[in-house]
C-alpha positions as a Markdown table, in Angstrom:
| # | Residue | x | y | z |
|---|---|---|---|---|
| 1 | Met | 38.3 | 53.3 | -23.5 |
| 2 | Asn | 40.2 | 50.4 | -21.8 |
| 3 | Pro | 38.7 | 49.2 | -18.5 |
| 4 | Ser | 40.7 | 50.0 | -15.3 |
| 5 | Pro | 42.6 | 47.2 | -13.5 |
| 6 | Ile | 40.2 | 47.5 | -10.6 |
| 7 | Leu | 37.2 | 46.9 | -12.9 |
| 8 | Ile | 38.9 | 43.9 | -14.5 |
| 9 | Arg | 39.6 | 42.3 | -11.1 |
| 10 | Ala | 36.0 | 42.9 | -10.0 |
| 11 | Thr | 34.6 | 41.4 | -13.1 |
| 12 | Gln | 36.9 | 38.3 | -12.7 |
| 13 | Ala | 35.8 | 37.9 | -9.1 |
| 14 | Ile | 32.1 | 37.9 | -10.1 |
| 15 | Ala | 32.8 | 35.4 | -12.9 |
| 16 | Ile | 34.5 | 33.0 | -10.4 |
| 17 | Ile | 31.5 | 33.3 | -8.0 |
| 18 | Leu | 29.1 | 32.5 | -10.8 |
| 19 | Ile | 31.1 | 29.5 | -12.1 |
| 20 | Ala | 31.4 | 28.1 | -8.6 |
| 21 | Ala | 27.6 | 28.5 | -8.0 |
| 22 | Tyr | 26.8 | 26.6 | -11.2 |
| 23 | Ser | 29.4 | 23.9 | -10.4 |
| 24 | Ile | 27.7 | 22.9 | -7.1 |
| 25 | Pro | 26.0 | 19.5 | -7.7 |
| 26 | Thr | 22.2 | 19.8 | -8.1 |
| 27 | Arg | 21.8 | 16.7 | -5.9 |
| 28 | Ala | 24.1 | 16.3 | -3.0 |
| 29 | Ser | 25.5 | 12.8 | -2.3 |
| 30 | Ala | 23.5 | 11.5 | 0.7 |
| 31 | Lys | 25.2 | 9.2 | 3.2 |
| 32 | Asn | 22.6 | 6.6 | 2.3 |
| 33 | Asp | 19.8 | 6.2 | -0.2 |
| 34 | Gln | 16.9 | 6.3 | 2.3 |
| 35 | Gln | 17.9 | 9.8 | 3.5 |
| 36 | Val | 17.5 | 11.0 | 0.0 |
| 37 | Leu | 14.2 | 9.2 | -0.2 |
| 38 | Ala | 12.9 | 10.7 | 3.1 |
| 39 | Lys | 13.7 | 14.3 | 1.9 |
| 40 | Ala | 12.2 | 13.7 | -1.5 |
| 41 | Gln | 9.1 | 12.1 | 0.0 |
| 42 | Ala | 8.7 | 15.1 | 2.4 |
| 43 | Lys | 8.7 | 17.4 | -0.7 |
| 44 | Ser | 6.1 | 15.2 | -2.4 |
| 45 | His | 4.0 | 15.6 | 0.7 |
| 46 | Val | 3.5 | 19.3 | -0.2 |
| 47 | Gly | 1.9 | 18.2 | -3.4 |
| 48 | Ala | -0.2 | 15.6 | -1.7 |
| 49 | Lys | -1.5 | 18.2 | 0.7 |
| 50 | Lys | -2.5 | 20.4 | -2.2 |
| 51 | Arg | -4.3 | 17.4 | -3.9 |
| 52 | Ala | -6.1 | 16.8 | -0.7 |
| 53 | Lys | -7.2 | 20.4 | -0.2 |
| 54 | His | -10.5 | 20.2 | -2.0 |
| 55 | Thr | -11.5 | 17.0 | -0.2 |
| 56 | Ala | -10.6 | 18.6 | 3.2 |
| 57 | His | -12.5 | 21.8 | 2.3 |
| 58 | Ala | -15.6 | 19.8 | 1.2 |
| 59 | Lys | -15.7 | 17.9 | 4.5 |
| 60 | Arg | -15.0 | 21.0 | 6.6 |
| 61 | Lys | -12.9 | 19.0 | 8.9 |
| 62 | Val | -9.3 | 19.6 | 10.0 |
| 63 | Glu | -7.3 | 16.7 | 11.4 |
| 64 | Val | -6.3 | 17.6 | 15.0 |
| 65 | Asn | -3.2 | 16.3 | 16.6 |
| 66 | Gly | -3.7 | 14.7 | 20.0 |
| 67 | Pro | -1.1 | 14.8 | 22.7 |
| 68 | Leu | 2.5 | 13.7 | 22.2 |
| 69 | Tyr | 3.3 | 10.1 | 23.4 |
| 70 | Ala | 6.2 | 11.6 | 25.4 |
| 71 | Thr | 3.5 | 12.5 | 27.9 |
| 72 | Arg | 2.6 | 8.9 | 28.5 |
| 73 | Ala | 4.9 | 7.1 | 31.0 |
| 74 | Glu | 3.7 | 3.6 | 30.1 |
| 75 | Val | 4.5 | 4.3 | 26.4 |
| 76 | Met | 7.9 | 5.6 | 27.2 |
| 77 | Gln | 8.5 | 2.4 | 29.2 |
| 78 | Glu | 7.5 | 0.4 | 26.2 |
| 79 | Ala | 9.9 | 2.4 | 24.1 |
| 80 | Asp | 12.7 | 1.4 | 26.3 |
| 81 | Ala | 11.7 | -2.2 | 26.2 |
| 82 | Met | 11.4 | -2.0 | 22.4 |
| 83 | Ala | 14.9 | -0.5 | 22.1 |
| 84 | Leu | 16.2 | -3.4 | 24.2 |
| 85 | Arg | 14.4 | -6.0 | 22.1 |
| 86 | Leu | 15.5 | -4.6 | 18.8 |
| 87 | Gly | 19.0 | -3.6 | 19.8 |
| 88 | Leu | 18.4 | 0.1 | 19.0 |
| 89 | Glu | 19.7 | 3.2 | 20.8 |
| 90 | Pro | 17.1 | 3.9 | 23.5 |
| 91 | Arg | 17.3 | 7.7 | 23.3 |
| 92 | Trp | 16.6 | 7.5 | 19.5 |
| 93 | Val | 13.6 | 5.2 | 20.0 |
| 94 | Arg | 12.3 | 7.4 | 22.9 |
| 95 | His | 12.5 | 10.5 | 20.7 |
| 96 | Ala | 10.8 | 8.9 | 17.7 |
| 97 | Ile | 7.9 | 7.5 | 19.7 |
| 98 | Gly | 7.8 | 10.4 | 22.1 |
| 99 | Gln | 7.5 | 13.0 | 19.3 |
| 100 | Ser | 4.6 | 11.1 | 17.7 |
| 101 | His | 1.1 | 12.3 | 18.3 |
| 102 | Tyr | -2.1 | 10.4 | 19.1 |
| 103 | Met | -4.3 | 11.0 | 16.1 |
| 104 | Pro | -8.1 | 10.8 | 16.9 |
| 105 | Gly | -8.9 | 10.7 | 13.2 |
| 106 | Ile | -6.9 | 7.5 | 12.7 |
| 107 | Ala | -8.6 | 5.8 | 15.6 |
| 108 | Arg | -11.9 | 6.7 | 14.0 |
| 109 | Ala | -10.9 | 5.6 | 10.6 |
| 110 | Ile | -9.7 | 2.1 | 11.7 |
| 111 | Ala | -12.9 | 1.4 | 13.7 |
| 112 | Pro | -15.3 | -1.2 | 12.2 |
| 113 | Pro | -18.4 | 0.1 | 10.4 |
| 114 | Pro | -21.6 | 0.3 | 12.5 |
| 115 | Val | -23.4 | -3.0 | 13.2 |
| 116 | Gly | -25.9 | -3.7 | 10.4 |
| 117 | Thr | -24.0 | -1.8 | 7.7 |
| 118 | Ala | -24.7 | -3.7 | 4.5 |
| 119 | Lys | -21.8 | -4.5 | 2.2 |
| 120 | Asn | -22.4 | -3.6 | -1.4 |
| 121 | Trp | -20.0 | -4.8 | -4.2 |
| 122 | Ala | -21.5 | -2.5 | -6.8 |
| 123 | Val | -20.9 | 0.5 | -4.6 |
| 124 | Tyr | -17.4 | -0.7 | -3.6 |
| 125 | Arg | -16.5 | -1.3 | -7.3 |
| 126 | Ser | -17.6 | 2.2 | -8.3 |
| 127 | Arg | -15.1 | 3.7 | -5.8 |
| 128 | Phe | -12.1 | 2.1 | -7.6 |
| 129 | Ile | -13.1 | 1.5 | -11.2 |
| 130 | Asp | -13.9 | 4.8 | -12.9 |
| 131 | Pro | -12.7 | 6.8 | -16.0 |
| 132 | Val | -10.2 | 8.8 | -14.0 |
| 133 | Arg | -8.5 | 5.8 | -12.5 |
| 134 | Ile | -8.6 | 3.9 | -15.8 |
| 135 | Arg | -7.0 | 6.8 | -17.7 |
| 136 | Ala | -4.3 | 7.1 | -15.1 |
| 137 | Gly | -3.7 | 3.3 | -15.4 |
| 138 | Val | -3.3 | 3.5 | -19.1 |
| 139 | Lys | -0.6 | 6.2 | -18.7 |
| 140 | Phe | 1.1 | 4.2 | -16.0 |
| 141 | Trp | 1.1 | 1.1 | -18.2 |
| 142 | Gln | 2.4 | 3.0 | -21.2 |
| 143 | Asp | 5.1 | 4.8 | -19.3 |
| 144 | Asn | 6.3 | 1.6 | -17.6 |
| 145 | Arg | 5.6 | -1.1 | -20.2 |
| 146 | Glu | 9.2 | -2.5 | -20.2 |
| 147 | Ala | 9.3 | -2.9 | -16.4 |
| 148 | Leu | 5.8 | -4.5 | -16.4 |
| 149 | Glu | 6.8 | -7.0 | -19.1 |
| 150 | Arg | 10.0 | -7.8 | -17.3 |
| 151 | Ala | 8.2 | -8.3 | -14.0 |
| 152 | Glu | 5.7 | -10.6 | -15.6 |
| 153 | Arg | 8.4 | -12.5 | -17.4 |
| 154 | Glu | 10.5 | -13.0 | -14.2 |
| 155 | Thr | 7.7 | -13.7 | -11.7 |
| 156 | Gly | 4.7 | -14.8 | -13.7 |
| 157 | Val | 2.5 | -12.2 | -12.1 |
| 158 | Pro | 0.4 | -10.6 | -14.9 |
| 159 | Ala | 1.0 | -6.9 | -15.6 |
| 160 | Ala | -2.7 | -6.3 | -15.3 |
| 161 | Ile | -2.7 | -7.5 | -11.6 |
| 162 | Ile | 0.3 | -5.2 | -10.8 |
| 163 | Val | -1.4 | -2.3 | -12.5 |
| 164 | Gly | -4.6 | -3.1 | -10.6 |
| 165 | Ile | -2.9 | -3.0 | -7.3 |
| 166 | Val | -1.1 | 0.3 | -7.8 |
| 167 | Gly | -4.4 | 1.8 | -9.1 |
| 168 | Val | -6.6 | 0.7 | -6.3 |
| 169 | Glu | -4.0 | 1.6 | -3.7 |
| 170 | Thr | -2.9 | 5.1 | -4.7 |
| 171 | Ile | -4.3 | 6.0 | -8.2 |
| 172 | Tyr | -0.8 | 5.5 | -9.5 |
| 173 | Gly | 0.9 | 7.8 | -6.9 |
| 174 | Gln | -1.8 | 10.5 | -6.7 |
| 175 | Gln | -2.8 | 9.6 | -3.2 |
| 176 | Val | 0.0 | 8.1 | -1.2 |
| 177 | Gly | -1.2 | 9.4 | 2.2 |
| 178 | Thr | -0.6 | 12.5 | 4.3 |
| 179 | Tyr | -0.2 | 11.0 | 7.8 |
| 180 | Arg | 3.2 | 10.8 | 9.4 |
| 181 | Val | 3.9 | 7.1 | 9.6 |
| 182 | Met | 5.0 | 7.3 | 13.1 |
| 183 | Asp | 1.8 | 9.0 | 14.2 |
| 184 | Ala | -0.2 | 6.3 | 12.5 |
| 185 | Leu | 1.7 | 3.4 | 13.9 |
| 186 | Thr | 1.9 | 4.7 | 17.5 |
| 187 | Thr | -1.8 | 5.5 | 17.6 |
| 188 | Leu | -2.7 | 2.0 | 16.4 |
| 189 | Ala | -0.2 | 0.3 | 18.5 |
| 190 | Phe | -1.0 | 2.0 | 21.8 |
| 191 | Asp | -4.5 | 3.3 | 21.3 |
| 192 | Phe | -6.2 | 0.8 | 19.0 |
| 193 | Pro | -10.0 | 1.3 | 19.4 |
| 194 | Ala | -11.2 | -1.1 | 22.2 |
| 195 | Gln | -14.6 | -1.6 | 20.6 |
| 196 | His | -13.0 | -3.4 | 17.6 |
| 197 | Pro | -13.8 | -7.2 | 17.9 |
| 198 | Arg | -10.1 | -8.0 | 17.4 |
| 199 | Ala | -8.6 | -5.0 | 19.2 |
| 200 | Arg | -5.9 | -6.9 | 21.1 |
| 201 | Glu | -4.7 | -8.8 | 18.0 |
| 202 | Arg | -4.7 | -5.7 | 15.8 |
| 203 | Ala | -2.9 | -3.6 | 18.4 |
| 204 | Ala | -0.2 | -6.4 | 18.5 |
| 205 | Phe | 0.1 | -6.3 | 14.8 |
| 206 | Phe | 0.6 | -2.5 | 14.7 |
| 207 | Leu | 3.1 | -2.7 | 17.5 |
| 208 | Ser | 5.1 | -5.2 | 15.4 |
| 209 | Glu | 4.8 | -2.9 | 12.4 |
| 210 | Leu | 6.1 | 0.0 | 14.5 |
| 211 | Glu | 9.1 | -2.1 | 15.4 |
| 212 | Ala | 9.6 | -3.0 | 11.8 |
| 213 | Phe | 9.4 | 0.7 | 10.8 |
| 214 | Leu | 11.9 | 1.8 | 13.5 |
| 215 | Thr | 14.3 | -1.0 | 12.5 |
| 216 | Leu | 14.0 | -0.1 | 8.8 |
| 217 | Thr | 14.6 | 3.6 | 9.3 |
| 218 | Gln | 17.4 | 3.1 | 11.8 |
| 219 | Arg | 19.2 | 0.7 | 9.4 |
| 220 | Thr | 18.9 | 3.1 | 6.5 |
| 221 | Gly | 19.6 | 6.3 | 8.4 |
| 222 | Thr | 16.1 | 7.8 | 7.7 |
| 223 | Asp | 14.4 | 10.1 | 10.1 |
| 224 | Pro | 11.3 | 8.1 | 11.2 |
| 225 | Leu | 9.4 | 11.3 | 11.7 |
| 226 | Ala | 9.8 | 12.4 | 8.1 |
| 227 | Leu | 8.0 | 9.7 | 6.2 |
| 228 | Arg | 4.3 | 9.9 | 5.4 |
| 229 | Gly | 1.7 | 7.4 | 4.4 |
| 230 | Ser | -1.8 | 6.1 | 5.0 |
| 231 | Tyr | -3.7 | 6.2 | 8.2 |
| 232 | Ala | -2.6 | 2.6 | 8.8 |
| 233 | Gly | 1.1 | 3.3 | 8.2 |
| 234 | Ala | 1.4 | 2.0 | 4.6 |
| 235 | Met | 3.9 | 3.7 | 2.4 |
| 236 | Gly | 4.6 | 4.6 | -1.2 |
| 237 | Leu | 2.7 | 3.8 | -4.5 |
| 238 | Pro | 2.0 | 0.2 | -3.5 |
| 239 | Gln | 1.2 | 1.1 | 0.1 |
| 240 | Phe | 3.6 | -1.4 | 1.7 |
| 241 | Met | 3.5 | -1.8 | 5.4 |
| 242 | Pro | 7.0 | -1.5 | 7.0 |
| 243 | Ser | 7.4 | -5.3 | 7.4 |
| 244 | Ser | 6.5 | -5.8 | 3.7 |
| 245 | Trp | 9.0 | -3.1 | 2.7 |
| 246 | Ser | 11.7 | -5.0 | 4.5 |
| 247 | Lys | 10.7 | -8.5 | 3.2 |
| 248 | Tyr | 9.5 | -8.0 | -0.3 |
| 249 | Ala | 10.6 | -4.6 | -1.7 |
| 250 | Val | 13.3 | -4.9 | -4.4 |
| 251 | Asp | 15.6 | -2.6 | -6.3 |
| 252 | Phe | 14.1 | -3.3 | -9.7 |
| 253 | Asp | 15.6 | -0.4 | -11.6 |
| 254 | Gly | 19.1 | -1.3 | -10.5 |
| 255 | Asp | 20.1 | 2.1 | -9.0 |
| 256 | Gly | 21.3 | 0.5 | -5.7 |
| 257 | Arg | 18.4 | 1.5 | -3.6 |
| 258 | Val | 14.7 | 0.7 | -3.0 |
| 259 | Asp | 12.4 | 3.6 | -3.7 |
| 260 | Leu | 8.7 | 2.9 | -3.5 |
| 261 | Phe | 7.7 | 6.6 | -3.5 |
| 262 | His | 9.2 | 7.6 | -6.8 |
| 263 | Ser | 10.6 | 4.7 | -8.8 |
| 264 | Ala | 7.8 | 3.0 | -10.8 |
| 265 | Ala | 10.2 | 0.2 | -11.6 |
| 266 | Asp | 10.9 | -0.6 | -8.0 |
| 267 | Val | 7.1 | -0.4 | -7.3 |
| 268 | Ile | 6.3 | -2.8 | -10.1 |
| 269 | Gly | 9.1 | -5.3 | -9.2 |
| 270 | Ser | 8.2 | -5.2 | -5.5 |
| 271 | Val | 4.5 | -5.9 | -6.1 |
| 272 | Ala | 5.4 | -8.8 | -8.4 |
| 273 | Asn | 7.9 | -10.1 | -5.8 |
| 274 | Tyr | 5.2 | -9.9 | -3.1 |
| 275 | Phe | 2.9 | -12.1 | -5.0 |
| 276 | Lys | 5.6 | -14.5 | -6.0 |
| 277 | Ala | 6.4 | -14.8 | -2.3 |
| 278 | Phe | 2.8 | -15.7 | -1.7 |
| 279 | Gln | 3.0 | -18.5 | -4.3 |
| 280 | Trp | 1.4 | -16.9 | -7.3 |
| 281 | Arg | 0.5 | -19.8 | -9.8 |
| 282 | Val | 1.7 | -18.9 | -13.3 |
| 283 | Gly | -1.1 | -19.0 | -15.8 |
| 284 | Met | -3.8 | -19.8 | -13.3 |
| 285 | Pro | -7.0 | -17.8 | -13.5 |
| 286 | Thr | -8.0 | -15.8 | -10.4 |
| 287 | His | -11.7 | -17.0 | -10.4 |
| 288 | Tyr | -14.5 | -18.6 | -12.3 |
| 289 | Pro | -18.2 | -17.8 | -12.5 |
| 290 | Val | -20.5 | -20.0 | -10.4 |
| 291 | Arg | -24.2 | -20.6 | -10.2 |
| 292 | Leu | -25.3 | -21.2 | -6.6 |
| 293 | Thr | -28.2 | -23.5 | -5.9 |
| 294 | Ala | -27.2 | -24.6 | -2.4 |
| 295 | Glu | -29.3 | -23.5 | 0.5 |
| 296 | Gly | -29.3 | -23.9 | 4.3 |
| 297 | Gln | -26.6 | -26.2 | 5.7 |
| 298 | Gln | -25.0 | -26.9 | 2.3 |
| 299 | Lys | -24.6 | -23.1 | 1.6 |
| 300 | Ala | -23.2 | -22.6 | 5.1 |
| 301 | Glu | -20.7 | -25.4 | 4.6 |
| 302 | Leu | -19.6 | -23.9 | 1.3 |
| 303 | Leu | -19.1 | -20.4 | 2.8 |
| 304 | Ala | -17.5 | -21.6 | 6.1 |
| 305 | Pro | -13.8 | -21.5 | 4.8 |
| 306 | Asp | -14.5 | -17.9 | 3.5 |
| 307 | Ile | -11.8 | -17.0 | 0.9 |
| 308 | Leu | -9.5 | -19.9 | 1.7 |
| 309 | Pro | -9.5 | -22.4 | -1.3 |
| 310 | Thr | -10.7 | -25.6 | 0.2 |
| 311 | Phe | -13.0 | -27.5 | -2.2 |
| 312 | Ser | -12.3 | -29.3 | -5.5 |
| 313 | Ala | -14.4 | -28.4 | -8.5 |
| 314 | Ala | -16.3 | -31.7 | -8.2 |
| 315 | Thr | -17.0 | -31.1 | -4.5 |
| 316 | Leu | -18.3 | -27.6 | -5.2 |
| 317 | Gly | -20.7 | -29.1 | -7.7 |
| 318 | Thr | -21.9 | -31.7 | -5.3 |
| 319 | Leu | -22.6 | -29.2 | -2.6 |
| 320 | Gly | -24.6 | -26.9 | -4.9 |
| 321 | Ala | -22.1 | -24.5 | -6.5 |
| 322 | Glu | -22.4 | -25.2 | -10.2 |
| 323 | Leu | -19.3 | -24.6 | -12.3 |
| 324 | Tyr | -19.0 | -24.8 | -16.1 |
| 325 | Gly | -16.5 | -24.4 | -18.9 |
| 326 | Leu | -12.9 | -24.3 | -18.0 |
| 327 | Ala | -13.7 | -24.3 | -14.3 |
| 328 | Leu | -14.6 | -28.0 | -14.5 |
| 329 | Gln | -11.0 | -28.7 | -15.5 |
| 330 | His | -9.5 | -26.7 | -12.7 |
| 331 | Asp | -6.8 | -28.7 | -10.9 |
| 332 | Gly | -6.5 | -27.3 | -7.4 |
| 333 | Pro | -8.6 | -26.1 | -4.5 |
| 334 | Leu | -11.3 | -23.5 | -4.9 |
| 335 | Ala | -13.3 | -21.2 | -2.5 |
| 336 | Leu | -16.9 | -20.1 | -2.9 |
| 337 | Val | -16.7 | -16.3 | -2.5 |
| 338 | Glu | -19.7 | -14.3 | -1.7 |
| 339 | Leu | -19.9 | -10.6 | -2.4 |
| 340 | Gln | -23.0 | -8.9 | -1.1 |
| 341 | Asn | -24.9 | -6.3 | -3.0 |
| 342 | Gly | -27.0 | -4.6 | -0.5 |
| 343 | Asp | -30.6 | -5.4 | -1.1 |
| 344 | Ala | -29.8 | -7.0 | -4.4 |
| 345 | Pro | -28.7 | -10.7 | -4.8 |
| 346 | Pro | -25.1 | -11.4 | -3.9 |
| 347 | Leu | -22.5 | -12.1 | -6.5 |
| 348 | Tyr | -20.8 | -15.6 | -6.2 |
| 349 | Leu | -17.6 | -16.8 | -7.8 |
| 350 | Ala | -15.2 | -19.6 | -7.3 |
| 351 | Gly | -11.8 | -18.2 | -6.2 |
| 352 | Thr | -8.6 | -19.9 | -7.0 |
| 353 | Glu | -5.3 | -19.9 | -5.2 |
| 354 | Asn | -4.4 | -16.7 | -7.1 |
| 355 | Phe | -7.5 | -15.0 | -5.9 |
| 356 | Tyr | -6.5 | -15.9 | -2.4 |
| 357 | Ala | -2.9 | -14.6 | -3.1 |
| 358 | Ile | -4.4 | -11.1 | -3.9 |
| 359 | Thr | -6.2 | -11.2 | -0.6 |
| 360 | Arg | -2.9 | -11.5 | 1.2 |
| 361 | Tyr | -2.3 | -7.9 | 0.1 |
| 362 | Asn | -5.6 | -6.9 | 1.7 |
| 363 | Trp | -7.8 | -9.5 | 3.4 |
| 364 | Ser | -10.9 | -8.7 | 1.5 |
| 365 | Ser | -12.6 | -10.5 | -1.4 |
| 366 | Tyr | -14.1 | -7.1 | -2.5 |
| 367 | Tyr | -10.6 | -5.6 | -2.7 |
| 368 | Ala | -9.3 | -8.6 | -4.6 |
| 369 | Leu | -12.0 | -8.4 | -7.3 |
| 370 | Ala | -11.6 | -4.6 | -7.6 |
| 371 | Val | -7.9 | -5.1 | -8.3 |
| 372 | Ile | -8.7 | -7.8 | -10.9 |
| 373 | Glu | -11.4 | -5.8 | -12.6 |
| 374 | Leu | -9.4 | -2.5 | -12.6 |
| 375 | Gly | -6.5 | -4.3 | -14.3 |
| 376 | Gln | -8.9 | -5.8 | -16.8 |
| 377 | Glu | -10.4 | -2.4 | -17.6 |
| 378 | Val | -7.0 | -0.7 | -18.0 |
| 379 | Ala | -5.9 | -3.6 | -20.3 |
| 380 | Ala | -9.0 | -3.2 | -22.4 |
| 381 | Ala | -8.5 | 0.6 | -22.7 |
| 382 | Met | -4.9 | -0.1 | -23.7 |
| 383 | Ser | -6.0 | -2.1 | -26.7 |
| 384 | Lys | -8.3 | 0.6 | -28.1 |
């Protein structure tokens, strides 16, 4: 039996609707790349919250939002002054800052450890160099071998250092942070813990980072309340602070935008570019072993510059820091670096300018050595 004209027209209408539905682009064209980034990052936050669920359950703690900064007249006055300094629309700045929360957990996290807390390199190392992180590093290296090789070729920064950075920072994207960046930066700019020995200096730093973040999001059309990161306001796989994103992040995959949340190539190129900007020396080792015989005043003199390379190899030897092998031929300044081990003897090494460059990412010799050794472990696992 032939279908009726009415049935034919109904069938045709349904077909047109289905065709139209499937012809809608799966990814709408955003007015700018960072809006796409913000939306995608917000979606990834759902996954991050799920990954953090077990940890939160184990600690039996729930992060509680403090009051909105809109309730603080002095903060709103600073928002107006900031808008004027930065040339931003005042209502937009007031909204972004006013809708941010004071976060008590962030204030606690940034506070210094209790006086007398012993540093322990072995314990610190175990937090970052373990089978889970090494396996994730191997996969990251295998998946991004071409970008890592290109970054090393163009900047001289070894692939192992880049892999070490991303692994220590976020386990290759598994832990990019769940705090709203605005909450973190406003808390640390306006309520940095007063008991911190450098409270005023650190508060000023985070105020400048808040300004950099607002400038970045305004310039790119991103909702500043949408992005999430660490409790210190660092973002993406490499945990770039806002000022670092503006200064050093690069479009390494050539898609016309910088995406440190999802583009491994951009992450790799940006980390390499960061170290290049901090004068990474191509081919120079990061450190050498050292045997310390100095005591008293000589030891104090050697440790006074901390991680800043200051001494020649010959001077180190004269002062009681014995070098050997290739270290004796090192042409450039060195630092005697001490890593405490709790009740066990400290570890000493001679840090080069490249070791110092890694500490520009995080001002800690423990952090720098963890990055170096994680990269080495991943490289060793790659060769098996």
